[in-house]
Each structure stands twice: as structure tokens, then as C-alpha cells.
C-alpha positions in Angstrom: 22.5 -14.4 11.2 21.6 -12.9 7.8 20.0 -15.3 5.2 21.6 -15.9 1.9 18.1 -15.5 0.3 17.6 -11.7 -0.2 13.9 -12.1 0.0 14.3 -14.0 3.4 16.5 -11.1 4.5 13.8 -8.6 3.7 11.1 -10.7 5.6 13.4 -11.1 8.5 14.2 -7.3 8.4 10.5 -6.2 8.5 9.8 -8.6 11.3 12.6 -7.2 13.5 11.4 -3.7 13.0 7.9 -4.8 14.0 9.2 -6.3 17.1 11.2 -3.4 18.0 8.3 -1.1 17.4 6.1 -3.2 19.5 8.5 -3.0 22.3 8.6 0.8 22.0 5.0 1.3 21.8 4.5 -0.8 25.0 6.7 1.7 27.1 4.9 3.6 29.7 5.5 6.9 28.2 4.4 5.9 24.7 0.6 5.9 25.6 -1.9 7.2 28.1 -2.7 4.3 30.2 -0.6 1.6 28.3 -1.7 -0.8 25.6 -1.8 -4.7 25.6 0.8 -6.7 23.7 -1.5 -7.8 21.0 -2.6 -4.2 20.4 0.9 -2.9 20.4 1.9 -5.7 18.0 -1.0 -4.9 15.7 -0.3 -1.2 15.7 3.4 -1.6 15.0 2.5 -4.2 12.2 0.1 -1.7 10.7 2.7 1.1 10.7 5.5 -0.7 9.3 3.4 -2.5 6.7 2.0 1.2 5.9 -1.6 -0.2 6.3 -3.6 2.2 8.6 -5.9 -0.2 10.3 -6.0 0.8 14.2 -7.4 -0.9 17.2 -6.2 1.8 19.4 -7.1 5.4 18.9 -4.1 7.6 17.8 -5.0 10.0 20.6 -4.4 7.3 23.2 -0.7 7.5 22.2 1.5 10.3 23.5 3.7 12.5 21.3 6.6 10.1 21.7 4.3 7.1 20.7 2.9 9.0 17.7 6.5 9.7 16.6 7.4 6.1 17.0 4.5 5.3 14.7 5.6 7.9 12.3 9.0 6.5 12.1 7.8 3.0 11.6 5.7 4.4 8.8 8.8 5.9 7.2 10.9 2.7 7.5 8.0 0.6 6.3 7.3 2.8 3.3 10.9 3.1 2.1 12.0 -0.3 3.6 14.4 -0.7 6.3 17.3 -1.6 4.0 16.6 1.5 1.8 16.9 3.9 4.9 20.1 2.0 6.1 21.6 2.4 2.7 20.7 6.1 2.4 22.6 6.7 5.7 25.6 4.8 4.6 25.6 6.7 1.2 25.3 9.9 3.0 28.4 9.2 4.9 30.3 8.3 1.6 30.2 4.7 2.5 30.0 2.1 -0.5 27.3 -0.5 -0.5 28.3 -4.2 -0.7 27.2 -6.5 -3.4 24.6 -8.0 -1.0 23.3 -4.6 -0.1 22.7 -3.9 -3.8 21.2 -7.2 -4.2 18.6 -6.7 -1.4 17.8 -3.1 -2.8 17.3 -4.7 -6.2 14.5 -7.2 -4.7 13.1 -4.6 -2.4 12.2 -2.1 -5.3 11.8 -4.8 -8.1 14.6 -3.1 -10.0 15.6 -5.0 -13.1 19.3 -4.1 -13.3 22.2 -4.6 -10.7 24.8 -2.3 -12.1 22.7 0.9 -11.9 20.6 0.3 -8.8 22.6 2.6 -6.7 22.1 5.5 -9.0 18.4 4.7 -9.2 18.2 4.5 -5.4 19.8 7.9 -4.9 17.3 9.5 -7.4 14.3 8.0 -5.9 15.3 8.7 -2.3 15.9 12.4 -3.2 12.4 12.4 -4.8 10.6 10.9 -2.0 12.0 13.3 0.5 11.2 16.3 -1.8 7.7 14.9 -2.2 7.2 14.8 1.5 8.6 18.3 2.1 6.3 19.6 -0.7 3.3 17.8 1.1 4.5 19.3 4.5 4.5 23.0 3.1 1.2 22.6 1.4 -0.5 20.9 4.4 1.0 23.5 6.8 -1.0 26.2 4.9 -4.3 24.1 5.8 -3.3 23.2 9.4 -1.5 26.1 10.8 -4.3 28.6 10.5 -6.7 26.1 12.3 -4.5 24.5 15.0 -1.7 27.0 15.7 1.8 27.1 14.5 3.4 24.1 16.4 0.5 21.9 16.3 -0.3 22.7 12.6 3.3 21.9 11.6 3.2 18.7 13.5 0.0 17.7 11.9 1.2 18.6 8.3 4.5 16.6 8.8 2.7 13.5 10.1 0.0 13.5 7.3 2.5 14.3 4.6 4.7 11.2 5.5 1.5 9.0 6.2 0.2 10.0 2.7 3.3 9.7 0.6 4.0 6.3 2.2 0.3 5.2 1.4 0.0 4.6 5.2 -3.5 5.9 6.0 -2.6 6.8 9.6 -4.4 10.0 10.5 -4.2 12.0 13.8 -7.8 13.0 13.3 -10.5 10.7 14.8 -12.6 10.5 11.5 -9.6 10.8 9.2 -10.4 13.7 6.7 -14.1 13.8 7.1 -14.0 17.3 8.5 -11.8 18.3 5.5 -14.0 16.8 2.8 -14.5 20.1 0.9 -11.0 21.6 1.6 -9.7 21.7 -2.0 -6.0 22.1 -1.1 -5.9 19.4 1.4 -7.7 16.9 -1.1 -5.3 17.8 -4.0 -2.3 17.5 -1.8 -3.1 14.2 -0.3 -4.2 12.7 -3.6 -1.0 13.9 -5.2 1.2 12.4 -2.5 -0.7 9.2 -2.6 -0.4 8.9 -6.4 3.3 9.8 -6.4 4.1 7.4 -3.4 2.0 4.5 -5.1 2.8 4.7 -8.8 6.1 3.1 -8.4 9.5 4.4 -8.2 10.6 2.7 -11.5 8.0 4.8 -13.2 9.0 8.0 -11.3 12.7 7.3 -12.2 11.9 6.8 -15.9 10.2 10.1 -15.9 12.9 11.8 -14.3 15.4 10.4 -16.8 13.1 11.3 -19.8 12.8 14.9 -18.8 16.5 15.0 -18.2 16.9 13.6 -21.7 18.8 10.5 -20.5 16.3 8.2 -22.3 14.2 8.9 -25.4 11.2 6.4 -24.8 9.3 5.1 -21.9 9.2 1.5 -21.3 6.3 -0.9 -21.6 6.2 -1.0 -17.8 5.7 2.7 -17.4 3.2 3.0 -20.4 1.0 0.2 -18.8 1.1 1.6 -15.3 0.4 5.2 -16.4 -2.6 4.1 -18.5 -4.0 1.8 -15.9 -3.5 4.3 -13.1 -5.5 6.9 -15.0 -8.3 4.6 -15.7 -8.3 3.3 -12.0 -8.6 6.9 -10.9 -11.3 8.4 -13.1 -13.6 5.4 -13.9 -14.1 4.3 -10.3 -14.7 8.0 -9.3 -17.4 8.2 -11.7 -18.9 5.0 -10.3 -18.7 6.1 -6.9 -20.4 9.3 -7.7 -23.2 7.5 -9.7 -23.7 4.9 -7.0 -23.8 7.3 -4.1 -25.5 10.3 -5.6 -28.7 9.4 -3.8 -26.8 8.1 -0.9 -24.0 9.6 1.2 -23.4 12.3 -1.6 -27.0 13.5 -1.6 -27.1 17.3 -1.3 -23.3 17.8 -1.8 -23.7 19.6 -5.3 -21.8 18.5 -8.5 -18.3 20.0 -7.5 -18.2 18.7 -3.9 -19.7 15.3 -5.0 -17.0 14.7 -7.6 -14.3 16.0 -5.3 -15.3 13.4 -2.7 -15.7 10.7 -5.2 -12.2 11.4 -6.7 -10.5 11.4 -3.2 -12.2 8.1 -2.3 -11.1 6.5 -5.7 -7.6 7.5 -5.1 -7.2 6.6 -1.6 -9.2 3.3 -1.8 -6.6 1.4 -3.8 -4.0 1.5 -1.0 -3.8 4.8 1.1 -6.7 4.3 3.6 -7.9 7.8 4.2 -11.5 8.7 3.8 -13.6 11.9 3.7 -16.9 10.1 4.1 -18.3 7.5 6.6 -17.9 4.2 4.9 -20.5 2.5 7.0 -23.2 4.4 5.2 -22.2 3.4 1.7 -24.2 0.9 -0.4 -23.1 -2.6 -0.6 -22.4 -2.1 -4.3 -20.0 0.8 -3.6 -18.4 -1.3 -0.8 -17.8 -4.1 -3.3 -16.5 -1.8 -5.8 -14.0 -0.6 -3.2 -12.9 -4.2 -2.5 -12.0 -4.7 -6.1 -9.9 -1.5 -6.1 -8.2 -2.5 -2.8 -7.5 -5.9 -4.3 -5.9 -4.4 -7.3 -3.8 -1.8 -5.2 -0.9 0.3 -6.3 1.9 -0.3 -8.8 5.1 -2.3 -8.0 8.1 -0.9 -6.7 6.2 1.9 -4.6 4.9 2.4 -1.2 1.4 0.7 -1.9 0.1 -2.8 -1.7 -2.4 -4.9 -3.6 -1.7 -7.5 -6.2 -0.5 -4.4 -8.3 -1.8 -2.7 -11.3 0.6 -4.5 -13.6 -0.7 -7.8 -12.5 -4.3 -6.7 -12.9 -3.5 -5.4 -16.5 -1.5 -8.3 -17.5 -4.3 -11.0 -16.4 -7.0 -8.8 -18.2 -5.0 -8.7 -21.4 -4.1 -12.5 -21.3 -7.8 -13.2 -21.0 -8.7 -11.1 -23.8 -5.8 -12.5 -26.0 -6.8 -16.0 -25.1 -10.5 -15.4 -26.0 -9.4 -13.9 -29.4 -7.3 -17.0 -30.1 -4.0 -15.1 -30.1 -0.8 -17.0 -29.1 0.9 -14.0 -27.4 -0.2 -11.5 -24.7 0.9 -8.2 -26.1 0.5 -4.3 -25.4 1.9 -1.3 -27.2 3.2 -3.7 -29.8 5.3 -5.4 -27.3 5.0 -9.1 -26.1 4.6 -9.5 -22.4 6.9 -12.5 -21.3 5.2 -15.8 -20.6 6.8 -15.9 -17.2 5.2 -12.6 -16.3 1.9 -13.8 -17.3 2.1 -17.0 -15.4 3.3 -15.1 -12.2 0.6 -12.7 -12.5 -2.1 -15.6 -12.5 -0.3 -17.2 -9.5 -0.5 -13.9 -7.6 -4.2 -13.2 -8.3 -5.2 -16.9 -7.5 -3.0 -17.0 -4.4 -4.4 -13.7 -3.1 -7.8 -14.7 -3.8 -7.4 -18.0 -2.0 -5.9 -16.3 1.0 -8.5 -13.5 1.2 -11.4 -16.0 0.8 -10.3 -18.3 3.6 -9.6 -15.2 5.9 -13.0 -13.7 5.2 -14.9 -17.0 5.9 -12.8 -17.5 9.1 -13.5 -13.9 10.4 -17.1 -14.0 9.3 -17.6 -17.1 11.3 -15.4 -16.9 14.3 -16.0 -13.1 14.8 -19.5 -13.2 13.9 -19.4 -10.2 11.7 -21.2 -9.6 8.2 -19.3 -11.4 5.4 -18.9 -8.3 3.3 -17.4 -6.5 6.3 -15.1 -9.5 6.9 -14.1 -9.4 3.2 -13.6 -5.8 3.2 -11.3 -6.1 6.3 -9.3 -8.9 4.8 -8.7 -7.3 1.6 -7.9 -4.0 3.2 -5.1 -5.9 5.4 -3.6 -7.8 2.7 -3.6 -5.0 0.2 -2.1 -2.9 3.1 -4.9 -0.2 2.5 -6.3 0.5 6.0 -10.0 1.3 5.2 -12.5 -0.4 7.3 -16.3 -0.7 7.5 -16.9 0.2 11.2 -19.3 2.3 13.0 -16.8 3.6 15.5 -13.5 5.7 14.9 -11.4 2.4 15.2 -11.0 -0.3 12.6 -13.4 -3.3 12.6 -10.4 -5.3 13.9 -10.8 -3.5 17.2 -13.7 -5.7 17.9 -11.9 -9.0 17.2 -10.4 -11.3 19.6 -6.8 -12.4 19.7 -7.3 -14.9 16.8 -9.0 -12.2 14.5 -6.2 -9.7 15.2 -3.5 -12.1 14.7 -5.0 -13.2 11.4 -5.1 -9.4 10.3 -1.5 -9.0 11.5 -0.4 -11.9 9.3 -2.4 -10.6 6.3 -0.7 -7.1 6.8 2.6 -8.5 6.9 2.3 -10.9 4.0 0.8 -8.1 2.0 3.6 -5.8 2.6 6.3 -8.1 1.6 4.1 -9.3 -1.3 2.3 -12.5 -1.0 4.3 -14.1 -3.9 7.7 -12.9 -2.4 6.6 -13.9 1.0 5.9 -17.4 -0.3 9.1 -17.7 -2.3 11.1 -16.6 0.8 9.5 -19.3 3.0 9.0 -22.3 0.6 11.1 -22.1 -2.5 13.6 -24.8 -2.9 17.3 -23.9 -3.4 17.3 -25.9 -6.7 14.4 -27.1 -9.0 13.8 -30.1 -10.8 16.5 -30.8 -13.4 14.4 -32.9 -15.8 11.1 -32.7 -17.6 8.3 -35.0 -16.8 6.3 -36.8 -19.6 3.2 -34.8 -20.7 -0.3 -36.0 -19.5 -3.7 -35.1 -20.7 -6.3 -33.2 -18.9 -9.7 -31.9 -20.1 -11.1 -28.5 -19.2 
């Protein structure tokens, strides 16, 4: 039975897809030797939540199993309701009011009346991006692996990259391709286009078609924040690791590797260097980047760039004694500021508890446990592990279930997940008397 709450419907939908994926991955012909229930559930959740943490090597799955994972990634990246709506529209079927409401919630789109037009544009854009990625990656892979294998690798990694999933069919992700310029640029472009948010993409499309004359505050903030979060961390990674893992790489290759890791760290989960050899300072920087994540309305996770920017601006405004939080001569609504602080505090609280629990129960280094927790909640997929599998592969059932919960809550959005489960139908209809508290 479909819930009347659209957010709750989205939660139920994702949960249903995960269960179906788990069943398919447990079929005898999905893997070589079978997988346990907990590992199948973990893999299906990681795919649907476009995370990329793995506890079973991708080579352990058959072609059928890998295709199941790829389909789960596509469903998880676009959203199950998005693909259903796309199929209905392809057959000239009209969407119901409820369908439009769910799409509006899924993409954080502000208006109901134009959501269908927005949805059509971004779906076409997404498919074209994946097609472009497929063509460019085919140039890289076909020459190395043959025609059919090369095309398959190109398709899988194009979809995985655009959806910010981080799943790779190579045992060490893209470490073997760390100096391949075409692959690095293609993967980075797909990650940015998928993670920048479809509202921003749609505004850019409308602007270049001269349907709108100005960009919104939302688009301006995300564009500036994204550029800062790409190039500044890349510089910091290069400086921190110039005598570490980047030693002997040369300026161009060192910058290329640093730039790739800066882009992928915030949500995609690919890597071209062995993270287990990074300095603790670099790992902590990556934790911060993963915590921030991508932008709202896209395929990435994290607390989102808009939240991080809003909180930063609010702190700056309060210190300066200003009554309003503003950017580009526009006020940021108080509700948005309040919600941003709630998301940051709630995420920090959940991550802290999870990291402490994993560090103690699983007996792992706290920084590694923190890294794994943030990676799961922000649906990134990076892991500080000395093997080709994620650190979660060494966890017992409790640890894996905790990571599964973090991935699921992170994909839905921790705030949306909490609202879907706990918000009452009607709030208090009266105001309480004010009290005094000193801080």
C-alpha cells in the first residue's frame, strides 16, 4: 500500500528495490560460488544507494550479476520513480498528481506545475552524458581489452561515474589508469555533471536556450562552491602528498592525480592512488570533503554543498553582527539556514556514534572507522583498506548492518529520512511562552 507521505513513499520504494536486488544477487547464476545474505544485501544497498563500498569482489559476480548491479546503480542514481515516469512518458502516458509530487520531492524541485518539463529535460541530458562517457571511455578500453570487453567496460564505468556510484570492474579502481588523461578527464566530467544537481543543469540549459535571463541564487552558490571544492582541495592534496604517494610523479602527473582525487572524493568513490598510504592529514581532509558531498538534486550524497555554504555564511554573518544571511545581494531564508544547521548537526551526531561503535566493536583504527562511516553516509564509497575490498568486508554482521543503514539513510537524505519516519501529521498550533537560557 502506497503511503500518503511522498517522502515515505520514496523510502519504501528504495527499500523495495534493495530487497529485489538482494534476491537477484543471491541467485546461483549471479555469482561464482554464491554470496551470503548479508553480503548480497550489502552489495545491493551499495548499488542502489550509489555508494561503491564492496565486501565481495566484482570479479566474483558473473556477467549477469554485474548487469544486475549496473541496473541497480541506474535505478538508484535516477531514482526508481524517475525511471518509472520516464517509461510512462515514453509511451505517451500522463503522470498523476501523486507521481508529480513524488518527482518534485525526489529532485528537490521547487515548482509543481513545471516538474514534468524539467524531468524530461534532465532525463535526456543524463542519458546523453552517459552516452558521451561511453564513447570516450570506449576509446580507452577497446584498444586494451578488445572490442566487446572494451565496450562493456566503457558502458559500466560511464553509468557508474555519472551516477557517482564508484563501482569499478577493475580490482584497484583506476590505479592502473592514473596517468591516462582521457580517462581521467572523462570520469571527472561525468562525476561533476552528475553531482552538480539537475536544477543547476536545467537552469544552464534554459539559459543557453534564452528561456531565462539570469541564474538563480541556488545555481550561483553551487557553481562557486563546486569550483572551490574542486581546485582548493586538489592543491592541498598535492602539497600534503608531494613527499608521500605523489613523490616522483612529476608536476603534471601529480596535479592530475590530485585533481582526480579531489573530484571523486566528495561523492564518487573512484581512486587512482592507494588510500592506505596517504598521510592522516590527507585522510582527514578527504573526510571533510566526503562530509560536504555533492549538490542537491543530483546523483551524489553528503550534507550537500548548499548546506555547507549556508552554514559557513551564517557563522560569518553572526560573527559580523549582521541580522540576515545573504549571498549575491539576496537573503537566504531563515528556514533554509535553520534546516542547514539541523542537517549538519544530525549528520555529525550519526557519524560520531557510528565511528565510535565501529572503532570499538570491530577493533579498527578510529580514523579508519570515521572514514568508513562518512563514506557510507555520504554515499561516496572510498575506503581505507589494505585489500581490494572495502574495510567493511572485515566487519562482522553488526558492522555491515550499520554501514548498510548509513548508506540507505545517506541516499534518501538524513533529513528527509528522519522526516519520513518521525514527522507528525500536524504540528503544534499554539506558541509556547519564551524562556531564558544563557550561552
